[in-house]
N, C-alpha and C positions, 0 to 999 in steps of 0.2 A: 856422237857413236849411235845407231840408231838399230832395234831390234823389229822384224815384221811381227810378224803377227798381232676476249667478249671488249671490245670498244670501251674506254670512260670518255666523260664528256673534258673536251680542254682546260677548260677552266680547273680541275681537278685531280687532273693527271701527275704522278711526276714528270718533269721533262726529261728526257734521254738525248742523247749528243747529237748539234745540230747535225752533221754531214748525213748525207742522203745513204743509209742501207739497208740489207737487206734483212727481211724478218727475223733471220734465226742468226744474227750475228750475236757478235756477247762484245760490246765495245770499248767496258769497261767494268771498275770494279763492281761487281754485286749487279752487273748484265745491263740491260738496254734503259731501264728506267732509276740503276742505284739502287732499288729495292730487295734483291735477293733471284728474281720471278725471271721466269723464262715463259715466251709465250709459243714454244715447238708442242709440236703432238703428235700423235705414232710413232711416242716412243715405250718402249718395254715395262711394263708392271711386274714382272721377274726378273730374276737373273738366275743365269746355269749358277750351281751350286760353286764354283772357283771363280764365278763374278763375268760379268761382260766379257766380251772379246777385246783382248788387249791389239789394236789397235800399230802403234810402234810408239816405243821411249827414245827420248832425247836425253843425253846425259851431257855434266862439263856445264850446265848453265852459272857454276858459282854459287853461293849462298845466297839463297834469298825466301821469302813467303809471298811474290806477289804470284796474283793470281794469274791466266792466262785471257785475252782480251781474243779476242776473232775476229776476223773480218775477211768473208770470201774464204774459209778457209786457212786464210794464212793467220799462224797464231805469231803471238808476241808478248814476252816476258822480259822480267830483270832478274840477275843478280851481281853478288860484289863476287868480285875476286884481285886481291891485293890491295883492299881496300881502295879501289874505286868500284863504283858502280858499272854497269853493262845492259844495253839492251840487245835481245836476241828478237831474229827475226826465221819464225821458219814454215817450210809450204805445208800443206794439204797431208805428203807421205813424211813427216817428220824427216825432210832436210834441213838441215840449218841456211839458209838465203844470205845472212848476213850478222855481224856483232860489232856494236858501236858505243866506247865508252863513251858518259855524259857528266858525270859528274862525279864529285866524292862521298862516299857510303860513311853511314856512322860504324864509329869503329871503335865507342865504348859498350857498354854493356848491350849482350846479343846483336852485336854486328852482323848487317846483314841486308841485303835489299828490302824496300818495303813494299817499296811502287808498287801501282799496277798501271800500265801503260794507258791510258785515251783514245782511241783511236778515232781522228776527223777528218772526214775526207782524205785528201794526203798526205794526211799529217798526222804523227804522234806527238803526246805527250806526257813528260814524266817529271818526277820531286825527288831531288834525289835525299838522302837522311840528312844532307849536306843542308836542306835547304835551300836548294834548287831549282828553277823550273826550266825546262829545256823543253823548245820542240825542234823535230826534228822530221825527215821526209819517210814518208813512209817506205818507197821504193828501194830507199837507197840508205835509209839512217845515216844520213850527212845529217848535221843540224844545221836549223834555220835562225836559231838563235836561241839563245840564253842569259837568265836572269839569275845573281845572286841574292834568290831571296832575302837568304835571311839578314845577309850583311846589306843589304840595300835598304833593308824593312829596321832595320834592328830587332829583329825577332828575340821570342824568344821560347827554348824548345825546356820539354821535362828531361827525364833521364835517359830516355831513347833517342833521342831525336826527332828529325822531323818523318812521320807516317801517316803520310797522304797522298792521296790518287787523286790528279788534277782533275777538276771539274770544267766542262767545258762547254758554252752556249754560240749562239750564233755568230757571235763578235768577240765573247771576253773566256777566257781562262782565269781562273780562282783560286788563290791559294791564301794560308792560314798562317801567316806571321807569328801573330800578335805582338804581346813588347811594349815599350812605353810608347811610340808612336802610331800604332795601329793597332788594328785585328784582323780585318780580311782586306785583302785587296783584290784586285781586278784588274790583270793586264790585257793589252791587247793581242789576240791570238796569231795575228799575223802578224807581229812585231816586236809583242812583248813590249811594247812603253806601258806607262803606267796608266790606265784609264781613270781611275779614283781609289782611292786608301780609306778606308773607316776610320771611326773616333778609336783610340784608343780605352782601354778597359783598365789596361796596366795588368792583364793576365798572363798564361804562357800558354801555349799552344797543348792539344791535347794531342792526340793519335788517331783523328776522326776525319772520314772525307764526308764534305759539305753536299747539302743533297739542293737541286732547285725544284720548284713546287710553282707553279703558276694557280693563287687560289685567288679567285673573282676575276680575274683580268691583272692580277698584281706578280710580278714576277719575285720570288720570296726564296734567296737562299738562306738554308737553317743545319745550324751547326751545333756541336759542343767543342766548349776550350775547356781549359782545365779546372774553373770554377763555374762556368755561366754554359747556358745554352740559347743563343741567339736568334732571332729572327733577322736578314738586312734586304731593305732592298736592292735586290739585285742592281736595278739600271742608275741608280745614283749613289749608293754605297754607305746610305746612313742603315744605323742599327735600329731599327721601327721597336723591336722588345727584348729585356735580355730576364733571366731568370737564375739567382742564384742556387746553382745547384748544389754545392757542397756545403754552402750556409744555412741554408733552408733545410737539407737533410742531412745533420753530422752521425750519422750512422758507423762510421767508423774514424781512423786517423785522417787529418788531412793530405798526407800523402798518398793513401790510398783514393780517397775521393776526389784525388787529382788528375786519378789515372782510365781519363775515357777515351775507347775505343770503338763503339759500334754508331754507325751513319742514324740518324731517326729514322721513323717513318712515319710515312704522311698519305691520311685519307681522310677528302669531305670535310675538308678546313679543321681537323686534328693533328695533331703532332704526339706521338710516343718516343722520347727515351730513355736511354736504360744504360746502366752500367755495371761491373762486379764489382767485388772486395766489399759485399754487404750494403754496396748502396740503392737507394732504390731506383724504380721505374718510374715515370713520370706521364701519364698523359695531360694534354692541352687544348683545350677549344681557342683558336683562329677568331677573332674577331671578323667581321666582315670584310673589313678593308686589310685584315692583315699586321695589323699594326698596333695590336694586341694579344697577346697568352694566358687566358685562364687555367690554372691547374682545375683537370677534372676528378681526378684520380691516380692514388701512387699504387706502388706495389713491392713488398717485402719479398717477391717471390721470385721473379725475372730480376735476378741482376744479371745481363747477358755477361761476361768479359771482354772476345776480341772473336765469336762467333759467326755474330750477326743476326735479326731477326725476317721475319718476314710473317705478312699480312694476306689471309687466307680468309674468306669468306666470313670475314667478322669476326676473327681468331689471330692471336697473335701465335706465332711456335719460334723456339727459341732454345738454349739450354744456359742455364744461371750455372753461377759460380758458389762453392762453397770451398775450393780451396784453390791454387794455382792449378792442382791436378786432377782434380774432380768437382763432379756438378751432373745435374739433372735433367732431363730434359722434360720444358716447361708449354702445354697452352694456357690462354689466359682470353677471356670473352675482351674483346675490342671494347665492346661498349661500359662496362662496370669494370672493368679488372679481373673480374673474378676467378681461380683456379681453376680452368675446366681438368687437365690433369696434372701432375708433378711425380715424374718415372725414372727410374733411373733406365740406362742404358750400359751397361759394362760399368758401370760407375763413374765414366767420363762424359764432359762434355766438347762440345767443338764447332766448326763451321755447320752452317746449314742454309740450301739452297731449294729450288721449289719449280717442278715442270709437271703440266698435265695432271692434277691432283694429287701428286707425289714427293715426297721429302725427301731429301740427298744430304744425309749425316756422315760426317767426318768425324770419328775416334780421334780426338789432338795427340792419345798419348800413345794409341795402339796400332792407329791405321785404319783400322775397320773402318769401311763405307758400308752403311746400311740404307736400302732404300724404302724407306716409311709411309703408309697409306696417312693421309696429312686428315685425320679423324679427329672429332671434336670432344672424342672421352678417352680414345689411351694412347698410348706411344705404340704404333702398333707397325712395327719390321717385319717386310715381303723377306726380304733377301740380305745378304752382307758378304762379302771380300775383304780381303785386307792386302794391302799398300804395305810393301818390306821393304824397294829398296828406297836409299837416301837416309841422311842425318836426321835427328832433332825432330822439336816436335811439328805436327801434322795442322800450320798455322795456316796456312794458303786456304784462301776458297774454292771451293771446284768451279767450275764452268760451263756450262752446255753451248754448244752450238753445233749447228746443223748435227743432228744425231749423234752427237759425241759429244762422253762425258771428257773433261780435262781436271788433271788432276796432277800439284803440283809438290815437289817433297825433296827438300833440298836442293840437289844439283840433277837433278831428275824431272822431265813431264811427262806426262804419260797420257794414251787417247785411247779412250774405249768406244767400243762402238756400242749404242742405246737406243739404236733406231730398231722398230718393231718392223717386222717383216711379215 
């Protein structure tokens, strides 16, 4: 059903998916470079009282916290129906083009589809809650290849299964099974054949979607497992450095310290990692060849739960964890970790993305969406509105593409017009 109504040097930027894409596409989790930032311009700087104009609503998507991945106006997202996961394709007018079952859902604690599709040329990639890595044809939804990653690599997950969005480069798709055999693997994106499997850290996977950076000519995959922050040579599969995140900062119970769910940030040779539950955030300086990562500073203020963080003009923006239902909105200085502001907005935390000088913040408990000036001094909402359809937590990260804001809540996906005219 539907209802109407600055370029950076190549050696230091986050790598986006390898397919040729429109500048305004949102082709994967957290956007073109997996950093929560959209390059779009000419967007509204203030919304009407009732919010931006709702273009369409699609329902019947099943249970899921999948974001919208967007290519040329076509939208892709996932949902769970009867303990199976399905991928949905929706056109620019909100009409369903197809839906395809691709794997098994996580059916225990918090059952729902977790993965956001990654768009790469004429193919789509997903990872099911049961750890199946799947490649599908973008036009038809037909499965091209499928690998039971958890079984094949002897993976070990936490209490909420696999919650990872596929990372794709020019030739490979990456997956983090962990366990006694390996930690990270790379599959040939055309065939699903194993390209390499890294050494094992005898760890279990967390709920982190890895990022890929080109650091001084070396492609480096950076991610967080249950107990470690790691940097992996993306070409050879060698773990170049590891940091005992839980052991070095025993700020809470071990079980809580293993619940990592935020993709790291990278900028000019530095990596920032954060996690919730009173864990610390850590800033690292990479060696020139990327084989070492030295801690520079820690923060006890920004322990982001799973709403993500963004880097803007020398600052880190995100929300922290006071409890599973409470948190503040935080801004830190990138170089020093100094707290620039620590402010409550309705008492709740949630996902955040950025475009054209503005933060888009979503209250994960009430469904209020705020348009916020990306200030270094205060949390400064300009406009807000409330999403009232759907059930459960508002955990799906927003997406922006071609002047539209996409919001997913439960079985519903909504498209809002945020283009300035």
